[in-house]
Structures are given as C-alpha cells and as structure tokens.
Backbone bond lengths (Angstrom), bond angles and torsions (degrees), N, CA, C in turn:
res aa  C-N    CA-C-N  psi(-1)  N-CA   C-N-CA  omega(-1)  CA-C   N-CA-C  phi
1 M - - - 1.455 - - 1.519 108.23 -
2 G 1.301 115.56 119.43 1.455 120.88 -179.16 1.513 112.19 -89.29
3 I 1.303 115.14 174.21 1.461 120.98 -178.50 1.525 111.47 -64.32
4 Q 1.342 116.75 -35.10 1.469 120.41 178.35 1.527 110.74 -64.24
5 D 1.334 116.16 -37.25 1.465 120.18 177.77 1.525 110.69 -64.98
6 I 1.311 116.16 -40.18 1.460 120.67 179.26 1.523 110.29 -65.12
7 I 1.325 116.29 -45.21 1.464 120.95 179.70 1.524 110.38 -62.29
8 E 1.319 116.91 -44.83 1.470 120.67 179.35 1.523 110.95 -64.01
9 G 1.326 116.63 -39.74 1.460 120.65 177.54 1.516 112.32 -62.00
10 K 1.335 116.11 -40.53 1.465 120.33 177.66 1.527 111.25 -65.56
11 K 1.325 117.11 -40.09 1.465 120.48 178.30 1.525 110.52 -62.58
12 Q 1.319 115.58 -43.72 1.464 119.75 179.11 1.526 110.89 -63.91
13 W 1.320 116.91 -42.42 1.461 120.26 -179.96 1.520 111.22 -65.00
14 R 1.321 117.51 -41.02 1.468 120.16 178.43 1.525 111.09 -64.46
15 A 1.323 117.57 -39.88 1.468 121.11 176.83 1.532 110.04 -64.69
16 H 1.313 115.69 -39.64 1.462 120.97 177.78 1.532 110.51 -61.07
17 M 1.324 116.45 -48.24 1.460 120.83 -178.81 1.530 111.89 -68.69
18 A 1.324 117.97 -28.57 1.466 120.52 175.09 1.527 110.09 -64.86
19 R 1.328 116.58 -37.21 1.470 120.16 175.97 1.521 110.90 -65.03
20 V 1.319 116.78 -37.92 1.470 120.41 178.15 1.523 109.67 -64.59
21 K 1.327 117.12 -44.67 1.465 121.32 -178.35 1.523 112.34 -66.65
22 A 1.328 117.99 -19.92 1.457 121.49 177.98 1.530 112.00 -80.38
23 L 1.333 117.01 -12.32 1.461 121.20 178.59 1.528 110.15 -76.20
24 P 1.349 117.43 157.82 1.471 120.08 174.00 1.533 111.03 -60.50
25 P 1.322 117.35 157.35 1.471 120.93 -175.38 1.530 114.66 -55.13
26 D 1.334 118.23 -41.25 1.468 118.67 -179.09 1.526 111.17 -66.08
27 Y 1.308 117.88 -36.76 1.461 121.45 176.09 1.535 110.51 -65.93
28 Q 1.331 116.90 -39.39 1.462 120.37 179.40 1.524 111.20 -62.62
29 I 1.326 116.62 -42.75 1.463 120.85 -180.00 1.521 109.99 -62.01
30 V 1.323 116.57 -47.50 1.462 120.10 -179.02 1.527 110.37 -66.43
31 Y 1.330 117.78 -39.58 1.468 119.83 178.34 1.526 110.24 -59.93
32 K 1.321 117.20 -44.99 1.466 120.19 -178.91 1.524 111.28 -63.34
33 E 1.331 117.34 -36.20 1.466 120.30 175.88 1.530 110.51 -67.79
34 L 1.333 116.86 -42.33 1.468 120.94 175.83 1.524 110.49 -58.84
35 Q 1.307 115.00 -47.71 1.465 120.50 -178.70 1.524 110.69 -61.24
36 R 1.319 117.63 -44.85 1.463 121.77 -179.95 1.535 110.00 -60.49
37 Y 1.320 116.18 -45.66 1.460 120.55 -179.45 1.528 111.04 -64.54
38 I 1.323 116.52 -45.51 1.458 120.51 -177.97 1.522 111.18 -66.62
39 F 1.331 118.23 -37.65 1.465 120.19 177.34 1.525 111.01 -65.40
40 K 1.324 116.87 -33.48 1.457 120.58 -178.84 1.530 111.30 -77.23
41 V 1.319 117.51 -43.98 1.454 122.55 -172.62 1.518 112.29 -102.71
42 G 1.302 115.01 -23.75 1.436 126.18 -160.85 1.501 122.26 -49.92
43 P 1.292 113.21 174.03 1.458 121.22 -177.76 1.522 112.63 -67.86
44 V 1.318 114.74 153.63 1.461 121.99 -179.30 1.533 110.47 -62.51
45 D 1.317 117.10 -37.64 1.471 120.98 -176.38 1.522 113.09 -93.85
46 L 1.316 117.89 26.41 1.462 122.01 -176.98 1.523 112.66 -56.14
47 L 1.305 117.44 -47.47 1.460 120.20 -175.65 1.522 112.83 -71.09
48 N 1.317 117.16 -24.81 1.465 120.61 179.45 1.522 112.38 -94.11
49 G 1.313 116.60 -8.63 1.455 120.51 -175.95 1.516 112.33 -102.57
50 P 1.326 115.93 170.87 1.463 121.33 -176.26 1.526 114.32 -93.62
51 L 1.321 119.64 11.39 1.457 122.00 -171.08 1.523 113.58 -55.10
52 L 1.320 118.46 -51.51 1.460 121.05 -176.53 1.524 111.70 -65.20
53 S 1.325 117.07 -38.97 1.466 120.17 177.44 1.522 111.18 -66.43
54 E 1.328 116.28 -36.49 1.465 119.61 178.69 1.527 111.06 -67.41
55 I 1.334 117.18 -34.50 1.460 120.01 176.22 1.525 109.77 -63.61
56 I 1.319 116.95 -43.66 1.466 119.75 178.75 1.529 110.31 -63.95
57 D 1.331 117.88 -41.71 1.468 120.69 176.06 1.526 110.35 -56.70
58 F 1.326 116.31 -45.87 1.461 122.75 179.50 1.527 110.63 -60.58
59 F 1.329 116.49 -44.39 1.459 120.78 179.26 1.530 111.50 -66.40
60 E 1.314 117.47 -40.33 1.465 120.46 178.68 1.532 110.69 -62.35
61 E 1.333 116.36 -37.72 1.464 119.75 176.23 1.527 110.52 -65.78
62 G 1.324 117.06 -38.60 1.462 121.27 177.35 1.515 112.00 -63.74
63 V 1.323 116.78 -41.09 1.463 121.45 177.62 1.533 109.42 -63.77
64 A 1.328 117.20 -44.09 1.464 121.60 179.95 1.529 111.38 -63.17
65 S 1.339 116.82 -28.76 1.468 121.44 179.79 1.527 112.21 -90.51
66 N 1.328 116.89 5.09 1.466 122.77 -179.16 1.526 112.66 58.64
67 K 1.316 116.60 38.38 1.457 121.50 177.31 1.522 109.11 -102.45
68 G 1.310 115.85 147.51 1.455 120.98 174.20 1.519 109.02 -75.43
69 V 1.300 116.14 154.78 1.458 120.47 -176.37 1.529 111.38 -62.97
70 L 1.336 117.37 -36.01 1.462 119.43 -179.85 1.523 112.15 -72.14
71 E 1.327 117.23 -22.21 1.467 120.18 172.61 1.524 110.36 -66.56
72 L 1.321 116.20 -30.87 1.462 120.89 -178.54 1.520 112.66 -80.29
73 I 1.326 116.61 -45.08 1.465 119.01 -171.59 1.517 114.14 -107.11
74 G 1.317 118.10 -16.01 1.457 120.62 -174.43 1.516 110.34 90.84
75 N 1.324 116.36 -175.80 1.464 120.84 -175.12 1.528 114.02 -86.92
76 D 1.322 117.79 -13.15 1.460 121.34 -175.63 1.527 110.66 -110.04
77 V 1.326 115.72 101.31 1.465 121.49 -177.95 1.528 110.95 -63.01
78 A 1.329 116.67 -42.46 1.462 120.35 -178.45 1.523 111.31 -63.21
79 A 1.335 117.39 -41.71 1.469 120.48 179.10 1.523 110.54 -64.30
80 F 1.323 117.48 -38.79 1.460 121.66 177.30 1.531 109.94 -62.29
81 C 1.331 116.68 -45.64 1.469 121.14 178.95 1.523 111.26 -63.90
82 D 1.321 115.76 -44.35 1.463 119.44 179.60 1.520 110.99 -59.24
83 D 1.322 116.42 -38.25 1.461 120.23 178.38 1.535 110.91 -67.05
84 L 1.326 116.86 -35.88 1.470 120.68 178.88 1.522 112.28 -65.84
85 I 1.318 116.58 -37.60 1.468 120.08 -172.88 1.523 112.58 -106.57
86 K 1.321 117.95 13.69 1.470 120.72 -173.57 1.525 113.39 -59.76
87 D 1.312 118.67 -31.32 1.461 121.16 -178.68 1.521 113.16 -98.80
88 S 1.313 116.94 5.70 1.463 121.37 -178.18 1.516 110.47 -97.65
89 R 1.305 114.93 150.38 1.460 121.28 175.80 1.524 108.27 -80.50
90 T 1.336 116.55 126.88 1.455 121.10 -176.41 1.526 110.75 -108.48
91 Y 1.327 114.96 169.44 1.461 119.85 176.64 1.525 110.54 -65.42
92 A 1.326 117.08 -30.46 1.467 120.09 175.92 1.530 110.16 -63.50
93 D 1.329 116.77 -38.44 1.467 120.72 176.95 1.529 110.65 -62.78
94 L 1.324 116.12 -44.06 1.464 119.96 178.56 1.525 111.44 -62.00
95 Y 1.312 115.73 -39.91 1.460 120.01 179.45 1.525 110.61 -64.94
96 Q 1.319 116.40 -44.71 1.466 120.21 178.80 1.528 110.86 -61.44
97 E 1.325 116.31 -40.29 1.463 120.47 178.26 1.526 111.03 -63.93
98 S 1.330 116.59 -38.87 1.469 119.19 -179.94 1.524 111.00 -68.38
99 L 1.323 117.35 -32.71 1.459 120.70 178.14 1.521 112.01 -71.49
100 S 1.331 115.45 -34.38 1.462 118.78 -177.42 1.531 112.99 -85.82
101 A 1.329 117.31 -9.32 1.469 120.36 178.24 1.518 109.48 -68.72
102 K 1.297 115.41 142.95 1.472 120.47 178.98 1.521 108.87 -73.48
103 P 1.335 116.96 140.85 1.463 119.73 177.75 1.533 110.83 -59.62
104 G 1.308 114.57 137.39 1.462 120.04 178.06 1.502 114.85 88.72
105 T 1.349 117.05 -3.44 1.468 119.38 177.59 1.520 108.28 -101.73
106 P 1.314 117.37 142.81 1.458 119.76 -179.86 1.527 110.53 -69.88
107 E 1.339 114.93 143.82 1.469 120.28 177.53 1.505 109.69 -81.34
108 K 1.321 115.54 157.94 1.475 121.74 178.86 1.481 111.32 -84.22
C-alpha cells in the first residue's frame, strides 16, 4: 500500500463520514452503533466492500421517505447487523477455523 493509496483512502473515508453527518441526529446515532458493532464483529472484507456505503444509502432513502430510523431497522441494532453480515465470513469464523486446525498443518 503506497502513500497515494493511503491518501485516497482518507479522502474516501472523510466523504463517507460527511454523508453520515448530513443525516438527522437519530440516524447518526444508530449509524455509529451499527458501525461499532460491524467493526467489532464484522466481515473480513469490510474495508474492501460496499456495506457501510450501502447502509448510508439505505438511511438516506429513509430520510427522504420521512421514516424514522427504527422504522427501517427495528429496535434491535445487533439483529439488524447480524442479518446484514449473515452470509459474510467474519473474523470470528477465522478464529474458529484456526482453533479447529490440526497442529502442524498450514492454515488456509
């Protein structure tokens, strides 16, 4: 990863966070909780995938439709996140695989 990649990544992240800050306060709070949960539990390819941007797109559509954030996701943020990443490989999966690997065999 070169310096240009780092700079471009920072620009993209700042643009992403500007979109979050443009959301109403209740959406921002829920987004930050979603983000915290996904960063902790989340998929291995989170940084290379569109998941966080798609959540913001979904929230922006909810704002445009005059819906409350809980109308969109329900009352359980963790269950909503789990449903989003249910088919993705997570770090917990990698950890479980490393525990079940036989000693002395190379990992995948």
